[in-house]
N, C-alpha and C positions, 0 to 999 in steps of 0.2 A: 152441119158444121162439125159435129163431134166425130171422133176418129173411129176407125175399125178397131176391133178387139186387139189384134196383134200390134197395130201401130201404137195404141195406148200402152200396152205392156212394154214395148221397146222404149217409148219416151219416158215413162214414169220410172222405169228401172234405173235410168241414168241419174235421177234426181238425188239419190242417196250415195252416190260415189264420192270418195274424198276429193277428187279433182273438181267435181261440181260444187262442193262446198267451198273449196278454195277460190273458185271463180266468183260465185255468187256473193260470198262474204265481202268481196271488194266493193260491192255496190249497194250495201244495205243503207237504209235511211231511217230516221226516227219517224214514227207514225203520228199523223195529225189527229188520229182518233183518240189519242190520250195526250193531254197537255199538262205541263208542270203546274202544280198548285203550291203556293208558299207553305213550306213546312209539312207538306202532305204528299210528296212524291208526285207521280203522274196520275191523273184521274180521267175517266172516260168523259168525252164531250158529246153533245147531242149529234146523232147520226141516224136519223129515222128511216124506216123502210119496211119492206116485206121480203120474205124468203120462203122457200119450201125446203124443209129440213127433216132429219130424223128427230125423234124426241130428245131433248136435252137430257143429260145424265140424271138430273134430279127426278126425272119422270120415266127413266128407262132402266128398270131393275134387271132386265134380261142381259144387259151388256155391262154390268157392274164390274166384273173382273177386267174387262177390256179397258174401261175408263180409269179404273184404279191404277193400271199400268201407266196410263198417260199422266195421271196426277203425280206419280212417283217421278216420271221423267221431267215434268214441269218443275218439281222441287229441285231436282238435280241441276237444271238449267239456272234456276235462281241462285243456287249455292256456288256454281262454278263460273258463271259469266260475271263480268265486271258489274259492280254495284250500279243499279239504275239503268243498265243496258236492256234488260228484259222486263217487260211489264206483263205479268200473267193475267189471263182472263179467269174469272171464277170457274173452278172445275165443274161445278154444277151445270154450267152452261155448255160444256163440251157437246158437240153435235157434228153430224156430217151434212153439209149443204148439198142438196140434190138439184136445186135450180135457183140461181140468183134471179130476183125479179126487179126490184126498183129500190133506190136508196138515195139519201142525202138530197142534193139540190133538185134532182129529177123528181123525187117524191114530193118535195115541198112545192115545186112548180105544178105538178099534176093535181095536188089537192087544192091549191089556190085557184086553179082554173076550173076545177070540176069538183064541187062539194060532195058529189056522190061517188067519187073515185074509190074510196075504201070499200063501200058496199058492192060496187060493180066488180072490183078486183076479186073479192071473195067469191062472188057468184060465178065468175069466169074460171077461177081455179077449180071450183066444184065441177064445172063442165069438163075441164081437162081431166080431172080424176075419173069422172064417169066414162070419158072417152078411153082412158087407159084400161078400164075394166072390160071394155068391149073388144079389146085388141087380142083376146085369146091367150093371155099370159098363163103360165102354168103355176103350180103350187109348190115348186121346189123352193127351199130356203135361199134367200139372197145373202151370201156371205162374202165379206171383203176382209182381206188379210193386211195387217199392219206391215208396211215395208220398212219405214224408218223416218228419221227427221227430214224435214223439207225446209229449205231457206227460200223465203219470198222477199221481195224488196223491202217490205216494212213489217214483216211478221215471221214467226217461226211456228211450224206445225208438224204434223206427221202425214205422210201420204199413204194411200191404200191401193192395193191391187185386188181385182176381182178374183174370187176363189176359182171361178170357171167362167166360160163364155156366157152362160146363162145369166149369171149375176150381172155381168156388164150389159148385156142386151136388155135386160129388164129395166135397168136404170135409164138407158138411152131411150127406151120406148116411153118411159114416163116424161123425160125431157122433151121428146117430140110432141107428146100430147099437150104440153104446156106451150112451148115456143112456136108450134105450128097452129095454135088455136087462133083463128082470125079475130075473134072478139077480144082476145087478150092483146093481140097485135094492135088493134084499134085503140087500146088504152095506152099504147106507147111501150108495152113490154116487149123486149127483144133479147135474143141471146147475144151476149157480148164476149163470152169466153169459151174456149174448149173446156170440157169437163176434166178436172183433175181432182179426184177424190182425196180430200184432206180434212183434217181436224185442226183448227188453230189452237195453239197452246198459249200464245201471247204475242205481243207486239214489241217492236224495237223502241226503246226510249232514248236515253242519253248515250250517244256514241262518241267516245273519246277520240280526238285526233291521233292519240298514241295507241289506239286499240291494236292489240296483237292478234291480227286476223288469222295467222297460222295456228295460234293456240285455239281460237274459236273453232276453226275447222276440225282440229284434232278432238276437241271436246264433243262435237256433234257426232263424229265417227265413233267415238268410244261409247256414247250413250245408246247407240244402236245395237251394241253387242248382245245385251240380254235378250233381245227379241229374236236373235238368230238361234239361240238355244231354246227359247220358249215362245214360239209363234203365237200371236194374239189375233183373234178374229172378232169382227163386228157383224152381228146379225142385223140386217136391215129389214125390219118388220113393219114399219109405218112411215108414211110421208105425211107431213102436216104443214099447213100454211101457218106461219108465225110472223108476228110483227116485232120489231125492235125499235127502241128509242136511242140506244147506243150499243156498243159491242160487248155488253156484259149480261144481257138478259133477253130471252126470246119467249114471247108469251102468246097465248091464244084465248079466245072465248069458246064456251062449250059448243056453240053452233057453227064454228068455223070448219072448213073442209079438212077431212082426214081420210087417208087412203090406207087400208090394211092390205099388206102383201100376202 
């Protein structure tokens, strides 16, 4: 399901064009993952599930400079966008999703029907990680470069380009080891999206009917400029199974599967 290296480059390169911003900003919506609370802005609501990600920033000192740049951008978005429009996620939780697994109602249904679901999921992700290790991957660093801001229907993030074809193919091989694992498929885990490497900075909140969408597009384009002069790279050195209860924290236990690249 995932694309070839060149197809990925061509598609993602368009995501940071001013014309793309102008088009996508016309269709943004508030996110149900954050709901208004009286006198307290929007707060995260329960949205449980599992994912395979790089370590969140709070546990990833190797990429501190990269994530600091994203935190600065997040603050600029808060300052420049309309009040309440942008709901930031905690910077400590910044991460790159390598493979979505299961979430929200699908996860609730799975655990209600199968009390052993969590244990089985962890065991089968461990199998997938072992399968990846057997695939003859090399020891070159996996580096991804920050391209610019990315508008999603209900969120804002930054998208990434692989530094080289090796970086892309290594992540695709990991995804294949997960999504083509028959025992994971038997648990109801399936690939639902093309891979678009991105890091979410926050979600859309209150969108005014009078929102100046041209101004929003211009702000996004301007915030990309510093990265043109000072490219930022993310080193992907670990993949980890993490659980989340909402969109603000991703946690693991010491015996959960971890893959070192």
